[in-house]
N, C-alpha and C positions, 0 to 999 in steps of 0.2 A: 504494500499500499504506500500511497505518497502522503504529503500533508495535509490533502483537501480531506473531507470526510468522505466515506465510502458509500457508495448508493447503496441503499437498504431496502430491501422486499421482504414483507413478513408472508407467510403463507397459513391461514388458519382452515385445517379440514375441520368440515361441519358435519353431525350426526347428530338429531336429535338435540339441538342447542338453542332453537330458535328464538326463547325466551331470554336468551343472556346474549347474542352474537353481537346486537347492536351495541349494547355496553362494552364489551370488547374492542371494537372498530373505533368508538369515540374516544376510548383512553390511549389509543396510539397517537402518540407523538410526532411533531413535523420532521422529525430525523429519518423518516420513513417515507420513502419516494413512491412504493408502489404495495397495496394491500391485496393478495389473491385469496378469495373465501372460495374454498372447493368444496360444493355439496355433494357428497359421496352417497348419491342416491338417498337421500335423507327423506323419510316418511314424511317431516313435517313440510317439506320442499323450503328449507331454510335458504337456498340459492333465489329463487323468486322472492321470497319475503324481502332479502336484502336489497335487491334489485329495486323492490317497489318502495320501500321507507328508508333508504341509506341514500344521503345526497354527498357523500364525500368522493370527490374525485378522484381520488388515489385506488377506489377498490373496482377490482375485477373479478367477476363471479365466473368459477369453471364449473362443469357438471361432469358428474360420472354417469354413464348409461347404467352400471350396476355397480353394487356396493363393494368398494376395494378393499376398505378396510383403512386404518390409520394409515399404514405404510403406503398402501396404494395413493390413496390423497394425498399426501405429502409429495409423494416422488412425481405426481401432477403438477403439483404447486411448483416444485422444482424445476422441472422444464419448463414452466411457462416464465418463469422468473427469470431463468437463464436466457430464454429465446430474447426478452426484453433487458438484458444487459446489466441485470442485478449483480453486485459485488459481493455482497452478502447477505444471505437467506436467512431470516429469522423464523423459526416456527414454533407458533403457539397455538393452545387450544382454545376452542368457542366457549367453554362452559364456566369461562369468569375465575377458573383456579389459579390462573398464570397472571400476574400483575403486567401489564403492557409496559408501565412507567420504568420496568428493569430492563427495556429493550436495550437502550444505551450501555449497561453494564455487561450484555453478551457481546456486543458487538466489539467493544472497545479492547478487549484482547487480541482479536484478530486484526483488527485496525492497526494496531500498535506493532502487528507482527510476532505476536507472542504465541497466537495459535492458530489452528486451523478450523477447529469446532470446540464450540463453547456448550455446556449443558448446566442443566438446572439443579443442586444440590440442596435440599431441603433439611438436611442434617446438621449443617454447622451451629444452628443455634438451638440447643437442647431446649430451653424453655419453650421455643416457637412449636416444638413437639406436640405438647400436652393435648393440640386439637385433632392430632393424627389418630387414628381408630389404631388400638394395639396389635390387632390381626396384619395392618400396613404394616407396622412397624416390624413385626418378625418377619412377614413375606418379604419386605423391602431387604432386610439384612442376608437372608438366603438368598435371594436373587442378586445383589450385590456380589456375594461371594463367587457363585456361578458366573457372572459377568465377567471379572477380574479373571477367573481363572479362563473363560473362553476367549476375551478379548484381546489379553494382554496387557489392559491398562490397571495397573495396581494400586494405583492412587487415586481411582474414581470411586463413587460411591453413588446410591440412589438411581439404579440403571434402568426403572419405568419413568422417570422424570422426563417429559415430552418437550421442557420448555429448550430449545437450542437454537445455536447460531451456527452458519455454514458458509466457508468463502466459496465463492464461486468456482473457481479453478480448480480446488477439492471436488466440488460437487460434478464437474464436469467429467471426473475420470471414476465414478463411484459407478459398478455394474447395476445400476436402477433397477433393471428387471429382474435380478436376482435377489435383493434385498427381501425380507420377509413384508408382508402386506398386512399383517394381523398384529397384535398384540406385542408380538416378539420384535417388532420393528427396531425399537430403539435400542435394544441388546444387540441385535444385527449389525445395526449401523456401525457398534463401536468395533464390532469384528472387522468389517469392511474397511473400516478407516484405519486399523491397524494392519491390514496386508498392503496397506500405500503407505505406511508409515507417517501418517497424519498425529500432529501433536493436538491433543485434547486437554481442557481444561474445565473443571468445575467452578461455575459460579453460584456464590451462596447465595438462597433464596429463602422466602419465607411459605412455611405451608399453609395453604389455605382451603378451610375446608368449612361451607357456610350453607351445609346442606345438601351441595349437589350429590349427585348419585353416580359414581363411575360406573363405566360397563367393564372395569377388569377387576376381578377377583382373585387379588396376588397369592393367596393361601391355595386356592382351588388350581393353578395352573403349573405350581411349581415342580409337579412331574414331568408333564410336557415340555417346560422350561429346562428339566436337566437332560433328556434326550436331545434338544437342538443346541444347549451347551455344548455339551460332549461333543456332538458333531462339529462345531464350529472350533472347538478346543483341537482337536484331530487336524484338522484343517489347518488351523494357522500353525501347530507344530510342523506340519510336513512343510506349509510355505515357506517359513520363516527360518528354518534350522535344516532342511534338506534340501529345498528343491532351489532357493534362492543364495542361500549361505550355507556353510558348514561352520561351526565353532567347537570349542572344548565341551559344550552342553549339547552337541549334537553327538556326541560319544557317551559321555554322563548319563542320558537319559535313557537309551538302549541298556545298557550295563547293568543299571541302576534297578531297572526294571526286572532284568532276568535275574539278577542275585538276589532280589527281594523276593521272586516268584520261586525260585529255587528252593530257598530258605525255608520258606513258611512249607511247600510242598511236602519236602523233604524232611523237615522237623515234626510236621503233622502225620506223616507216614509213619515214624520212627515211634511218636508217640502213641497210636493208636495201637502199632504191634506190643510195644510194652506193656498197654493197659490190658490188652488181649491176653499177653503169654504172662502176666505178673512178674516181669524182668525189667531190671532197669536197665535205659541205655547205657551205651558205654560213654565216656566223657569227650572222646573224639567225636562221636555221633553227635554231641550235645552241642560241642565247640563248632563244630564245622556250618551246623544249623544257624547259630546265634552271630558268627563271625559274618557270613552271607548275608543275612537280614540287617546285621549294623552297618555293614560295608555299603547295601544297598540301599538303605535310607539315607546315608551320608551323601550317596551320588546323587540321589534324587532331590535331596535338600540343595546340594550344590548347584544343580540345574535351577532349583527355583530361585537361587539368588541370581543366579546369572538372567532370567527371565525379567525378574523384577528391574534389574539394573537396566535392560534393554529396552525401558519404555521410549519411546519417541519424543525427542529434545528440540528437533530442528523443524521450524514449521515448514509443513510441505510445499505451501504457496509460496515461500520466499524462495525455495529452491527452484522451484518451476519460474521464478523472476516474472511472476504477474506485476502488471504495471495499471496504469490508468486507461481509460476508456473514453470515447468521444462522447459528445453527448447524443442522444439518441432518441430524443421524443418523450423522455420521460415527463410525466406532468409536474407542473410547478408546486413547491411543498408550501402547504397552508402557514401562514404567518400566526 
């Protein structure tokens, strides 16, 4: 980015938020040049409602012929924003749980060249979490650990938070057709960003719950998410440690897994035989099992330490040499 303010677009996926969407749009400040409202086949026809009642010249309504899910709706908004020359794309929900006044906080690290992608984190202020249901706290903690493992962004939290901002040059390189379209969208985005080696930064925000009904039941989807996170974890390991690069961690992981598995199986088999025969195993048998387990765990811990230290630190859009764009007909910003 250069010294001028980046051209910012906001994407708002809409599904059953007709009662709150106008309030969200009205709260978006003049730093935003374009607002894309994506009617994701909303039963309340939120797109037509916005077109009929909203007078903000920045608003463009996009419609999905079929319900795509939050991920599919956001990708539609991303494509439209890129087509019209956006430099930073912010995604907020239309249910009023995300404060539009924080848009500048999400854009600033990207504009300063410190991040490619910023996302909200509701867990910075412990006092502010009192309004969050206990099931969400527990579920988000479990999902956060799974996301850290599958995405490789060990310093992030609150993975289901959908308040995000993305640099346009990075958005252009995302495999949008492959990103999960439903509730796994936010976590899958982080996995895809890691494969690009993009820098992701958490932005503190307040948890806002004022009676809105979330469509996501965090505890109920943990089982499904485990499967998807394991798939992404395996892909990430293959991409980062064997396909694109080789390091000491590429050796530590398979050897550590093999030694741990051997020690556990070998020890369990001899323990069962000893229990059945009523005879103690020899000291050599016990030591062989114990040593291979201990060494295997040490190698896996060494791999984990390497993986944590390998979090991307240099923003991708700076490596790509992203520069300024010419004026392209964006509407004037309201005063």
